[in-house]
N, C-alpha and C positions, 0 to 999 in steps of 0.2 A: 825886900830889895832884891833886884835882879843882878846877878854878877855881870861884870863887863867882860864877857868872853864870847867865843863864837857861838851864836844861836841860829838854829835853822828856822828861818821865817817862812820861806816858801821852798818848795822842792828845788834843790840845786842852787839855792841862794843863801848865803851866810852874811850876816852883818857883824862888823867888828867895831868896837869902840863906841857903841850907841849908848845914849843916856837912857835912864829908866823910862822917861816919858816917851822918848822915841820908840823904845822897845815895846812899851805898852800899846802905843798907837799902832805900831806895825802889827802886833799880835791881834789887836782889836780889829784892824782892817782885814787881817787874814781870816779871823773868825767870822766877821760879817760877810766877807766874800764866800767863805765856806757855807754859811747859813743861806746866803742868797743862792748859791749853787744847789744846796740841799732843797731849798724851797722850790727852785725850778724843777729839780728832779721829782720832788713830791708832786708838784703841779702837773708835770707831764705824766707821772704815774697815775694821779687821780684822773686825768683825762683818759689815759688808757683804760683805767678801771671803769670809768663811766662808759667809755665806748664798749668795753667788754660786757659791762652790765646791760647796756642797751642791746648789744648783739645777743647776749644770753637770753634777755627777756624775749626778744624777737624769736630766737631759736626755740625758747621754751614754749612760747605761744604757738609756733609752728608745730612743735612736737605735740603740744596738747591738741591742736587741730588734727594732727595725724592720728593721735590716739582716739580722738572722737570719731574720725572717719573709720578707723579700724573697728571701733566698737559698733558703729553703724553697719559696717560690713558684716561683722559677726552676727548682729541682730538680723540683718537681711538673710544671712546664711541659715541662722536658726529658723527663721520663718519659712525659708525654702525647704529645710529639712522637715519642719512640721507639715508643710503642704505635701511633701513626698510621703511622709508617714501616713497622712490622711488618705492619700491615693492608694498606698499599699493596704491600708485598712479596708478601703472600698473594694480593692481587688480581692482581698481575702474574703470579704462578705459575699462578693459575687461568685467566687470560686466555691464557697460553702453552699450557696444557692444552687450552683450548677451540680455540685456533688449530690445535694438532696434530690434534684431533678433526675439525675442518673440513677440514684437509688430507687426513686419512685418508678422510673422506667424499668429497672431490673425487676422490681417486685411485680409490676404489671406483666412483664414478659414471662416471669415464672408462673404467675397466675394463668396467663394465656396458655403456656405450655401444659400446665396441669389440666386446664379445661380441654385443650386439644387431646391430651392423653385420654381424658375421660370420654370425650366424643369418639375418639378412635376405638376405645373399648366398647362403647355403646354400638358403634357401627359394626364392629366385629360381631357383637352379640346379635344385632339385627340381621347381618349377613348370615350368621349361623342359623338364626331362626328361619330366615327365608329359605336357606338350603334345606333345613329340616322340614319346612312347610312344603317345599317342592317335592322332597322325597315322600312326604306324607300324602301330598296330592297325587303323586304318581301311584303310590300304593292304593290310595282310595279309588283313583280312577281305574286302576287295574282290578281292584276288588269289585267296583261297581259294574265295570264292563263284564267281569266274570259272572256277577250276580244277574246282570241283564241277560247275558247269554243263557244262564240257567233259567231265569224267569221266562225268557222268550221260548226256550226249549219246552219248559213246562206249559207255557201258554199255547204253544203250537200243539203240544200233545193233547192238552185239554180241549183245545179248539177242535182238534181232529176227533177226539172222543165225543165232543158235543155234537159235531156235525153228524158223526155216525149215529148218535142217539136220536138226533132230530130226524135223520132219514128213517130210522126205525120207528119213531113216533108217528111220522107222517104216514108211514106204511100202516101203522096200527090205528091211525085216525084219532089219536088222543091230543087235544089242543092245549090243555092246561099245562102239562109239562113243557110244551113248546115255549110258552110265555116265560116260565121260570128259567129255562135254559137261556133264553134270549137276554133276560135281565142279568144273569150271572156273567154272560159273555161280555156285555157292555161294561160291567164293573171291572172285569179283568182287563179289558182294553184301556180303561181309564187309569188303572194302576200302572200299567206298562208305560203309558204316556207320561205319567207323573215321574216315574223313575228316569225316563229319558231326559225330561226337563232338568232334573237335578244334576244329571251327569253333564249336560251341556252348560 
Protein backbone atom coordinates (compact mmCIF):
# COMPACT_ATOMS: atom_id res chain seq x y z
CA UNK A 1 0.00 0.00 0.00
CA UNK A 2 1.32 3.39 -0.89
CA UNK A 3 0.90 6.17 1.68
CA UNK A 4 -1.25 9.10 0.79
CA UNK A 5 1.42 11.75 0.98
CA UNK A 6 3.36 13.95 -1.36
CA UNK A 7 4.97 11.78 -4.06
CA UNK A 8 7.22 13.06 -6.83
CA UNK A 9 5.78 11.67 -10.04
CA UNK A 10 7.59 13.82 -12.54
CA UNK A 11 10.28 16.37 -12.06
CA UNK A 12 8.76 19.46 -10.43
CA UNK A 13 5.27 17.80 -10.13
CA UNK A 14 3.83 16.48 -6.85
CA UNK A 15 0.46 14.76 -6.43
CA UNK A 16 -1.49 14.98 -3.19
CA UNK A 17 -4.36 12.88 -2.01
CA UNK A 18 -4.09 10.33 -4.89
CA UNK A 19 -5.48 6.81 -4.53
CA UNK A 20 -3.26 3.84 -4.86
CA UNK A 21 -4.55 3.02 -8.32
CA UNK A 22 -4.06 6.52 -9.50
CA UNK A 23 -0.60 6.56 -8.03
CA UNK A 24 0.26 3.20 -9.59
CA UNK A 25 -1.07 4.32 -12.97
CA UNK A 26 0.90 7.53 -12.73
CA UNK A 27 4.04 5.64 -11.78
CA UNK A 28 3.46 3.14 -14.57
CA UNK A 29 2.94 5.93 -17.04
CA UNK A 30 6.10 7.60 -15.88
CA UNK A 31 8.05 4.33 -16.12
CA UNK A 32 6.66 3.60 -19.57
CA UNK A 33 7.52 7.11 -20.68
CA UNK A 34 10.97 6.64 -19.23
CA UNK A 35 11.37 3.33 -21.08
CA UNK A 36 10.10 4.92 -24.27
CA UNK A 37 12.63 7.71 -23.86
CA UNK A 38 15.29 5.13 -23.07
CA UNK A 39 14.31 3.08 -26.11
CA UNK A 40 14.54 6.21 -28.24
CA UNK A 41 17.92 7.05 -26.85
CA UNK A 42 19.07 3.46 -27.32
CA UNK A 43 17.74 3.45 -30.87
CA UNK A 44 19.51 6.70 -31.61
CA UNK A 45 22.62 5.29 -29.99
CA UNK A 46 22.35 2.15 -32.11
CA UNK A 47 21.97 4.31 -35.18
CA UNK A 48 25.04 6.28 -34.20
CA UNK A 49 26.89 3.07 -33.44
CA UNK A 50 25.80 1.59 -36.78
CA UNK A 51 26.87 4.77 -38.52
CA UNK A 52 30.16 4.76 -36.66
CA UNK A 53 30.60 1.06 -37.45
CA UNK A 54 29.93 1.73 -41.12
CA UNK A 55 32.30 4.66 -41.11
CA UNK A 56 34.84 2.63 -39.18
CA UNK A 57 34.58 -0.24 -41.66
CA UNK A 58 35.00 2.19 -44.52
CA UNK A 59 37.93 3.84 -42.78
CA UNK A 60 39.37 0.46 -41.93
CA UNK A 61 39.05 -0.65 -45.55
CA UNK A 62 40.65 2.60 -46.64
CA UNK A 63 43.41 2.07 -44.11
CA UNK A 64 43.87 -1.50 -45.35
CA UNK A 65 44.07 -0.20 -48.89
CA UNK A 66 46.57 2.40 -47.79
CA UNK A 67 48.62 -0.27 -46.05
CA UNK A 68 48.45 -2.42 -49.18
CA UNK A 69 49.58 0.55 -51.23
CA UNK A 70 52.36 1.17 -48.73
CA UNK A 71 53.38 -2.50 -48.95
CA UNK A 72 53.37 -2.25 -52.74
CA UNK A 73 55.48 0.88 -52.52
CA UNK A 74 57.92 -0.91 -50.22
CA UNK A 75 58.04 -3.83 -52.65
CA UNK A 76 58.69 -1.43 -55.51
CA UNK A 77 61.40 0.27 -53.48
CA UNK A 78 62.90 -3.12 -52.62
CA UNK A 79 62.93 -4.08 -56.30
CA UNK A 80 64.54 -0.77 -57.17
CA UNK A 81 67.17 -1.31 -54.48
CA UNK A 82 67.77 -4.79 -55.88
CA UNK A 83 68.19 -3.30 -59.34
CA UNK A 84 70.56 -0.69 -57.92
CA UNK A 85 72.51 -3.41 -56.12
CA UNK A 86 72.72 -5.39 -59.36
CA UNK A 87 73.98 -2.32 -61.18
CA UNK A 88 76.58 -1.75 -58.46
CA UNK A 89 77.61 -5.39 -58.77
CA UNK A 90 77.97 -4.96 -62.51
CA UNK A 91 80.00 -1.80 -61.96
CA UNK A 92 82.20 -3.62 -59.45
CA UNK A 93 82.79 -6.45 -61.94
CA UNK A 94 83.61 -3.96 -64.69
CA UNK A 95 85.98 -2.10 -62.37
CA UNK A 96 87.66 -5.38 -61.49
CA UNK A 97 88.03 -6.15 -65.20
CA UNK A 98 89.48 -2.68 -65.77
CA UNK A 99 91.89 -3.18 -62.84
CA UNK A 100 92.97 -6.51 -64.32
CA UNK A 101 93.52 -4.87 -67.70
CA UNK A 102 95.58 -2.11 -66.08
CA UNK A 103 97.61 -4.75 -64.27
CA UNK A 104 98.18 -6.55 -67.56
CA UNK A 105 99.23 -3.28 -69.18
CA UNK A 106 101.58 -2.57 -66.26
CA UNK A 107 103.12 -6.03 -66.58
CA UNK A 108 103.53 -5.60 -70.33
CA UNK A 109 105.06 -2.16 -69.82
CA UNK A 110 107.47 -3.58 -67.26
CA UNK A 111 108.34 -6.38 -69.68
CA UNK A 112 108.85 -3.85 -72.48
CA UNK A 113 111.02 -1.71 -70.19
CA UNK A 114 113.11 -4.74 -69.32
CA UNK A 115 113.39 -5.66 -72.99
CA UNK A 116 114.32 -2.08 -73.84
CA UNK A 117 116.96 -2.11 -71.13
CA UNK A 118 118.27 -5.38 -72.53
CA UNK A 119 118.23 -3.93 -76.05
CA UNK A 120 120.03 -0.82 -74.83
CA UNK A 121 122.64 -2.96 -73.14
CA UNK A 122 123.09 -4.98 -76.33
CA UNK A 123 123.29 -1.77 -78.37
CA UNK A 124 125.89 -0.45 -75.98
CA UNK A 125 127.78 -3.69 -76.39
CA UNK A 126 127.49 -3.56 -80.17
CA UNK A 127 128.59 0.09 -80.20
CA UNK A 128 131.53 -0.78 -77.98
CA UNK A 129 132.39 -3.69 -80.26
CA UNK A 130 132.12 -1.42 -83.29
CA UNK A 131 134.40 1.09 -81.60
CA UNK A 132 136.82 -1.71 -80.76
CA UNK A 133 136.58 -2.99 -84.33
CA UNK A 134 137.19 0.51 -85.70
CA UNK A 135 140.19 0.83 -83.42
CA UNK A 136 141.35 -2.62 -84.47
CA UNK A 137 140.77 -1.81 -88.13
CA UNK A 138 142.74 1.38 -87.74
CA UNK A 139 145.54 -0.54 -86.06
CA UNK A 140 145.40 -3.30 -88.68
CA UNK A 141 145.31 -0.75 -91.48
CA UNK A 142 148.25 1.04 -89.94
CA UNK A 143 150.11 -2.24 -89.50
CA UNK A 144 149.23 -3.38 -93.01
CA UNK A 145 150.30 -0.08 -94.50
CA UNK A 146 153.49 -0.28 -92.51
CA UNK A 147 154.00 -3.86 -93.68
CA UNK A 148 153.21 -2.83 -97.24
CA UNK A 149 155.69 -0.05 -97.01
CA UNK A 150 158.23 -2.51 -95.68
CA UNK A 151 157.34 -5.08 -98.35
CA UNK A 152 157.40 -2.42 -101.04
CA UNK A 153 160.75 -1.25 -99.81
CA UNK A 154 162.06 -4.83 -99.77
CA UNK A 155 160.51 -5.43 -103.15
CA UNK A 156 162.11 -2.32 -104.54
CA UNK A 157 165.42 -3.31 -103.06
CA UNK A 158 165.16 -6.83 -104.40
CA UNK A 159 163.93 -5.60 -107.73
CA UNK A 160 166.87 -3.28 -107.89
CA UNK A 161 169.20 -6.11 -106.97
CA UNK A 162 167.54 -8.36 -109.51
CA UNK A 163 167.86 -5.77 -112.20
CA UNK A 164 171.47 -5.35 -111.29
CA UNK A 165 172.00 -9.10 -111.48
CA UNK A 166 170.15 -9.29 -114.76
CA UNK A 167 172.38 -6.62 -116.13
CA UNK A 168 175.36 -8.56 -114.92
CA UNK A 169 174.01 -11.80 -116.34
CA UNK A 170 173.27 -10.22 -119.67
CA UNK A 171 176.75 -8.99 -119.73
CA UNK A 172 178.02 -12.46 -118.88
CA UNK A 173 175.62 -14.07 -121.38
CA UNK A 174 174.09 -16.59 -119.00
CA UNK A 175 170.36 -17.12 -119.94
CA UNK A 176 169.24 -19.72 -117.34
CA UNK A 177 169.61 -17.49 -114.34
CA UNK A 178 167.75 -14.83 -116.25
CA UNK A 179 164.68 -17.07 -116.43
CA UNK A 180 164.83 -17.92 -112.72
CA UNK A 181 165.07 -14.30 -111.75
CA UNK A 182 162.15 -13.40 -113.99
CA UNK A 183 159.98 -16.03 -112.31
CA UNK A 184 160.91 -14.88 -108.83
CA UNK A 185 160.17 -11.29 -109.80
CA UNK A 186 156.69 -12.22 -111.06
CA UNK A 187 155.92 -14.10 -107.82
CA UNK A 188 157.05 -11.17 -105.74
CA UNK A 189 154.81 -8.80 -107.71
CA UNK A 190 151.85 -11.16 -107.23
CA UNK A 191 152.39 -11.18 -103.46
CA UNK A 192 152.50 -7.38 -103.38
CA UNK A 193 149.26 -7.16 -105.36
CA UNK A 194 147.58 -9.65 -103.00
CA UNK A 195 148.56 -7.60 -99.97
CA UNK A 196 147.24 -4.45 -101.61
CA UNK A 197 143.88 -6.14 -102.29
CA UNK A 198 143.60 -7.21 -98.64
CA UNK A 199 144.22 -3.68 -97.47
CA UNK A 200 141.65 -2.18 -99.84
